[in-house]
C-alpha positions, 0 to 999 in steps of 0.5 A: 620235694620243696623246703615248705613240704620238707618242714612238714617231717620235721618236728622243729622247736623253731623255724627262721630266716629264709624259706625259700619255696625251692625244690631240695637237692639232698640231705647232708650231714657232711658238709663237703657234700652240700650243694646248692638247695641241700639240707644240712644237718648238723651232727655231733661226731664222736671227734668233731661236731658238725656245728662248726660246719655250718658256715662251710655248708652255707657257703656252698649253698645249703638252703636250709641248716637243722641244728641243736646247738643254736649258738654256733653260728651268728643269725646274719650268715643264715640271713647273708646265705638266704638259708632257713634255720631249723633249730630242733631238740636234737639234731640226730633225730632230726635228720632221721625223720626228714631222711625218711619224709624226703625218700618217701617213706622207703621201709614201709614199702618194705618187708623190712627185717631187723636183726640185733645182738651180739653175735650172728647178726651177719650169718643171719642176713646171709641165710636170710637172703639166700632163702628169699631169693631162692624162693623167688623174692628179690632181696635187699641187704645192708650189712657189716660185710657189704650191702646189696641191692639184689645182686649189687653189691655195695661196699659197706664202711658201717654196719648201719649207713647214716640215717640219709644214706640209709634211707636212699639206699631203702629207696634204691631197694624199693626202686629196683624191685626188692620186696625184702630187705634184711638189715643188721641194726648195731647198737651204735645205729640205735643209740645215734638215731641212724634207724629212727622212724623206719618201720621194721616189719619183724626182728630178730634178737640174737644174744647179748653179751658184753662188747662194745663198753667202750662206747656204752659205757656199761652192760646196761646201757648196752642192753637198753641200746638193742631193746630200742628196736624191739620198743618200736615195733608195732603190733602188726611185727613179730620178733624172733628171738633167742630163748636160750638167752636169759636176757631175753626177757628184759630185751623183749620187756616192752616189746608189742609185736608178736613174738617167737622163740627159738633154741634148744630149750624146751618149749621154744617154737622152734626147738633145735635138737641133735647138732652135729658138726664137722669142717664139712658143714653142720646139720641138726633138726627144727621142731616147728609146730610137731614137726621135725625138719632135717636141715643141714649148712656148709657153715661149721658150728653150733651157733650156725644152727642158731643162727639157720633157726633163726633164718627158718623162723622168720622166712617161715613166719613169713609164709616161705614153704619149709623145703624152699627154706632147707633149701635156701640154708643149704646152699647158703655160700660161706660167709667171708671171715665168719668160721672160715676154713682153708687148709693144705693137705692135713693143716687147717687155718680158720679165719674168724670175726671173733673179736669179744670174749664171748665169740672167741670162746665160742670160736675156740670150743668149736675148734676142741670139739672138732678136735678129735685127733688131738692135734695142736691147737694154736691162736693168733689174735689181738685186740683194736685199739680206741675200743672195749678195753675190759676184754683185752685180759679176758680174751687173753684168758681164753685164748690160753685156757682153749689153745696149746699155744697162744700168738698175740699180735696187733688187730687195728691198734688205731692211735694206740701203742700196740705193744700196750694193747699187748700189754693188757691182754697178756694181764689175763694170761697164767699159762706160759704157753704164748708168744708176742709177735706185733707184726701180724702178717709175721705172725700168721707166718709164725703160726703156719711154718712153724706148726706140724702138718697136723695143727688147726690154726685159729687167726681170729678178730679181723674175719672179713676185713681187708685192711689194718687200721693205724694212726687214722690209715688204712692199709690192706691187709686180710688174714685169709689172703695171708694165710693162704699164700703162707699155706701155699709157701 
């Protein structure tokens, strides 16, 4: 595709400079990746403004620059480099538009399923992928833990990649024969226009509770970010939503797509009944169209009945047969770090990604419900640095009230003092049932080695993550690996 052709894919205020009719070699937002005849989109990041790197991109051979801040680079530099200057209202929107156009609108060539909400996105995406592949459909997945093109696994750094990377991956899925793609759609990606211009044939809303308020500032902004996904669906799409969440009506208020509900509330299109679970899995009934379907999964907890039902609903609406859906749910493997149970003898350790007040409360309520023998419940957790500070005291209160013992530790302190984070957590605790062990490995060791053999230990916050981030450096650290090591020793 030439630059002249590519200009048809972006809404520009003004195009000046040298519009060469050369073939574009790529779309980049990172100046370090620019090669001869790349198009560089200068976007404002959290810490760095990409407009500062326009000279670097021009020096590396960019054929054109997309920008929304006109005064950052002298026009003489464009003239000297023989490049075009594409001025737009918003660089992020333009990056999404031009990426979609450059890669040939790949989302329209797939059944693209978007999943958003505070909790459940990852597990639902795993359920859907396994159901579709059990049925014989090659399926791509874009998510928190990793990305897949069929069976090929690609490491994920962002829940939703930037628009150019995202469209390129969708095109790979198309080229490799995927008929479906399942995508976790984060509130960040919606706000930052990463998924702008994509065509979703369906979407799922799981629930919404206060989260990411360091980024969104308040709950209303967070809800409105989630709403963007549903506002953008057209009448040919359909939505599956959690009717038990009171915010569903507001999130879907302006949605044009057809809607189907799931939940335990009477009148739900996919009604969940008779949920039972133990440490071996969960069973429940889904009533749809006046028929009961008994469903089982090896994943533990009431929330996994909801997650599986969302997957049941979306795949049923695509025409998958009920027996194939039930088989796909049953054979979905444990999702890494999502209420993952490891044990030695009677001692159980649960690794969970719970890193918000709501998700920690849900996890601990399940632990308490499972604890029929009155075993001691120990919770090990911390809160991430440079993130929402309001949740810290709330999580401290919840952990203390729903556990017999709490060990407060570090969890990706990033640029903050870990002891300041711990103090914020402690401020919400009234009971005297907690200890502070800042070193996370030592905290896990203490919980495992100093508890009796019948104890249940919840290690919360990191889940699948295999790193600890301190002062900009990520060092390898896995809760599961550490817990397994100390269980064996």
